[in-house]
C-alpha positions as CSV (number, residue, x, y, z in Angstrom):
1,M,-0.3,-0.3,0.0
2,K,1.7,3.4,-1.1
3,N,1.0,6.2,1.5
4,S,-0.7,7.9,-1.5
5,D,-3.4,5.0,-0.8
6,F,-3.7,5.5,3.0
7,V,-7.3,6.4,4.0
8,A,-8.5,7.4,7.4
9,V,-9.8,4.5,9.4
10,R,-12.2,3.7,12.7
11,C,-9.4,2.0,15.0
12,E,-11.3,-1.1,15.3
13,E,-10.4,-1.0,11.9
14,C,-7.1,-0.4,12.0
15,P,-4.0,-2.6,10.3
16,I,-2.4,-2.1,13.1
17,R,-5.1,-2.5,16.0
18,H,-4.0,-6.0,17.6
19,R,-0.4,-5.1,18.1
20,A,-0.1,-1.0,18.6
21,V,-0.5,0.9,21.9
22,C,-4.4,0.5,21.8
23,A,-4.2,-3.5,21.5
24,R,-6.2,-3.7,24.8
25,C,-8.7,-1.3,24.5
26,D,-12.7,-1.6,25.2
27,G,-15.1,0.3,23.3
28,D,-14.9,3.2,25.7
29,E,-11.6,3.7,25.6
30,L,-11.1,3.6,21.7
31,A,-13.9,5.9,21.1
32,I,-11.5,8.0,23.5
33,L,-8.4,7.4,21.2
34,E,-10.4,8.3,18.4
35,S,-11.8,11.5,19.5
36,M,-8.1,12.9,20.2
37,K,-6.1,11.1,17.0
38,T,-5.5,12.4,13.6
39,Y,-3.4,11.1,10.7
40,K,-0.5,12.5,9.0
41,Q,1.9,11.5,6.3
42,Y,5.0,11.8,5.3
43,A,7.0,11.4,1.8
44,A,10.3,9.2,2.1
45,G,13.6,11.3,3.2
46,E,10.9,14.0,5.0
47,T,12.0,14.4,8.6
48,I,9.1,13.8,11.7
49,L,11.3,15.0,14.3
50,W,14.6,16.8,14.8
51,R,16.4,15.2,18.1
52,G,15.7,17.9,21.0
53,E,13.1,19.4,19.2
54,P,9.9,19.7,21.9
55,L,7.7,16.8,21.8
56,D,4.2,18.3,21.3
57,Y,2.7,14.6,20.1
58,V,3.1,10.7,20.5
59,A,2.4,9.0,17.8
60,S,1.9,5.1,16.4
61,L,3.4,3.7,13.1
62,V,0.4,3.2,10.9
63,H,2.4,2.6,7.6
64,G,6.1,3.0,6.3
65,V,9.2,2.6,8.0
66,A,10.8,4.8,9.6
67,S,14.8,5.4,10.9
68,L,16.1,6.8,14.5
69,S,19.4,8.1,14.5
70,K,22.0,9.9,15.9
71,T,24.6,13.2,14.7
72,M,28.0,13.3,16.3
73,E,30.4,16.5,17.2
74,D,32.7,15.7,14.1
75,G,28.9,15.4,11.6
76,R,28.9,11.6,11.5
77,T,24.9,10.0,11.9
78,Q,25.0,7.2,12.5
79,M,21.8,5.0,12.6
80,V,20.4,3.7,15.9
81,G,16.8,1.8,15.0
82,L,13.9,1.7,12.5
83,L,10.6,1.9,13.4
84,L,8.1,-0.8,11.9
85,P,3.9,-0.5,11.9
86,S,2.8,-0.8,15.4
87,D,5.8,0.9,16.8
88,F,5.4,4.2,19.0
89,I,7.2,7.2,18.6
90,G,7.5,9.0,21.8
91,R,7.2,9.1,25.8
92,P,4.7,10.4,28.0
93,G,6.4,12.5,31.0
94,R,9.1,13.6,28.3
95,T,8.8,16.9,26.3
96,E,11.8,16.2,23.7
97,V,12.6,13.9,21.1
98,E,16.0,11.4,22.0
99,F,16.9,11.0,18.3
100,D,16.5,12.1,14.9
101,V,12.9,10.5,13.5
102,V,13.7,10.7,9.4
103,A,11.1,8.8,7.1
104,T,12.4,6.0,5.2
105,T,9.5,5.1,3.1
106,E,6.8,6.8,2.6
107,L,4.8,6.5,5.7
108,T,1.0,7.5,7.6
109,L,1.7,8.5,11.4
110,C,-2.2,8.2,14.2
111,R,-1.1,11.3,16.7
112,F,-2.2,12.1,20.0
113,E,-1.6,15.2,21.9
114,R,0.7,14.1,24.2
115,K,-0.8,15.9,27.3
116,P,-4.1,14.4,26.4
117,F,-2.6,11.3,25.9
118,E,-0.7,11.3,29.1
119,K,-3.8,11.6,31.0
120,L,-5.5,9.4,29.7
121,V,-2.5,6.8,30.1
122,V,-2.9,7.6,33.8
123,E,-6.3,6.8,33.9
124,T,-6.2,3.7,31.8
125,P,-4.1,0.3,32.9
126,H,-4.7,-0.9,29.4
127,I,-2.7,1.5,28.2
128,A,-0.1,1.5,30.7
129,Q,0.7,-1.9,30.3
130,R,0.6,-1.8,26.4
131,L,3.5,1.1,26.4
132,M,5.6,-0.9,29.1
133,E,5.6,-4.1,27.1
134,L,6.3,-2.0,24.3
135,A,9.1,-0.4,26.3
136,L,10.6,-3.7,26.9
137,D,10.6,-4.7,23.3
138,E,12.5,-1.7,22.3
139,L,14.9,-2.8,25.0
140,D,15.6,-6.5,23.7
141,A,15.7,-4.8,20.2
142,A,18.4,-2.1,21.8
143,R,20.3,-5.8,23.3
144,D,20.2,-6.6,19.7
145,W,21.8,-4.4,18.2
146,M,24.4,-4.3,20.5
147,L,24.8,-7.7,19.8
148,L,24.5,-7.2,15.8
149,L,26.7,-4.2,15.9
150,G,29.8,-5.6,18.5
151,R,30.0,-8.9,17.2
152,K,28.6,-10.4,14.2
153,T,30.2,-10.9,10.8
154,A,28.8,-9.1,7.5
155,R,27.0,-12.4,6.7
156,E,25.5,-12.9,10.3
157,K,24.2,-8.9,10.0
158,I,22.4,-9.1,6.9
159,A,21.1,-12.2,7.5
160,T,19.9,-10.7,11.0
161,F,18.2,-7.8,8.9
162,I,16.6,-10.0,6.8
163,D,15.0,-12.0,9.3
164,M,13.6,-9.1,11.4
165,L,12.2,-8.3,8.6
166,A,10.4,-11.3,8.4
167,Q,9.4,-11.9,11.7
168,R,7.8,-8.3,11.9
169,S,6.1,-9.4,8.9
170,L,5.0,-13.0,10.2
171,A,3.4,-11.4,13.0
172,S,1.9,-8.9,11.3
173,G,-0.3,-11.4,8.9
174,S,1.1,-9.2,6.7
175,A,3.6,-12.0,4.7
176,N,2.7,-13.8,1.8
177,D,5.0,-16.7,1.2
178,L,7.9,-14.6,2.9
179,K,7.4,-11.6,-0.4
180,L,9.1,-8.8,1.8
181,E,9.8,-5.2,0.9
182,L,13.0,-3.9,1.3
183,P,12.5,-1.0,3.2
184,M,15.9,0.7,2.6
185,T,18.7,1.2,0.1
186,R,21.3,-0.9,0.3
187,D,23.5,3.0,1.4
188,Q,20.8,3.1,4.3
189,I,20.8,-0.8,5.0
190,A,24.8,-0.5,4.8
191,N,24.9,2.3,7.1
192,Y,22.2,0.9,9.7
193,L,24.1,-2.5,10.3
194,G,28.0,-0.5,10.2
195,L,29.3,-1.8,6.2
196,T,30.0,-0.9,3.2
197,L,27.8,-0.9,0.2
198,E,30.1,-3.5,-1.5
199,T,29.9,-5.5,1.4
200,V,26.4,-5.3,1.7
201,S,26.0,-6.7,-1.9
202,R,27.9,-9.1,-1.2
203,Q,26.1,-10.8,1.1
204,F,22.9,-10.5,-0.1
205,N,24.0,-12.0,-3.6
206,A,25.7,-14.6,-1.8
207,L,22.3,-15.8,0.1
208,K,21.0,-15.6,-3.3
209,K,24.0,-18.1,-4.9
210,E,22.9,-20.1,-1.7
211,G,19.4,-20.2,-2.4
212,V,18.0,-18.8,1.2
213,I,16.7,-15.7,-0.6
214,S,15.6,-15.0,-3.9
215,L,16.0,-11.4,-5.1
216,S,13.6,-9.1,-7.9
217,G,15.2,-5.9,-7.9
218,R,16.6,-4.0,-5.8
219,K,13.3,-3.7,-3.2
220,E,11.8,-6.6,-3.3
221,I,13.2,-9.9,-1.7
222,E,11.6,-13.5,-0.7
223,V,12.8,-15.9,1.9
224,V,13.4,-19.4,0.4
225,D,14.4,-21.1,3.0
226,L,13.5,-19.6,6.6
227,L,15.6,-22.2,8.7
228,A,19.2,-21.7,6.7
229,L,18.4,-18.2,7.2
230,R,17.5,-18.8,10.2
231,T,21.2,-20.4,11.0
232,A,23.1,-17.8,8.4
233,T,22.4,-15.0,11.6
234,G,24.3,-16.3,14.1
235,D,22.1,-17.0,16.4
236,D,21.3,-20.5,18.4
237,S,17.7,-21.7,19.1
238,D,17.4,-19.0,22.5
239,G,18.4,-16.2,20.7
240,G,22.2,-16.5,21.9
241,M,25.6,-16.6,19.6
242,L,26.3,-20.1,18.3
243,S,30.0,-20.6,19.4
């Protein structure tokens, strides 16, 4: 679905309804959220929020992909995470943004004004619990990110990246025979994983040659052998590194 094709929907019909911050809300709670939400669309490459900018709203990502990054004093920029559909932007109680948030693809946000949303969190245990779960998921992702950058080989990094996209597609029920659309260019993937463009292309081609994945152009990928892909990540069945 293209961003331009998105049509505002009621909360009950939202494509991220059962994974977003409102996942456990009842009808009355959804009605309150419905009254305070607005949708906003962004083009690929457009900045959503700058680091240090006042946080006037929080939001769930409905469609598309965004990157989180920080710029260092010498001007270098490091991508530190990705936001995929149902991920949450902002934290109740915080008034500033900690990362630059940029639309990697065309995307749509479901936005809530921060102060009314914070009041709702205090009054609605379902939302507070779901926010905590999302925060813990983000912590797990950050730990995985540390492992990815610090210990994994180039092959393992690429396999892990593809597996991450596959798992999110499976969780959302949107995967069609594990055919995925890459949300980033290979330059962006290289930056995200701390690799060179040449290394990224070489590892994609190696996985293709081995029959683990199939490539269609530069943006579409199909996971042909999910077990082989998981093996290539270097993680054991419990999620730790294989020795």
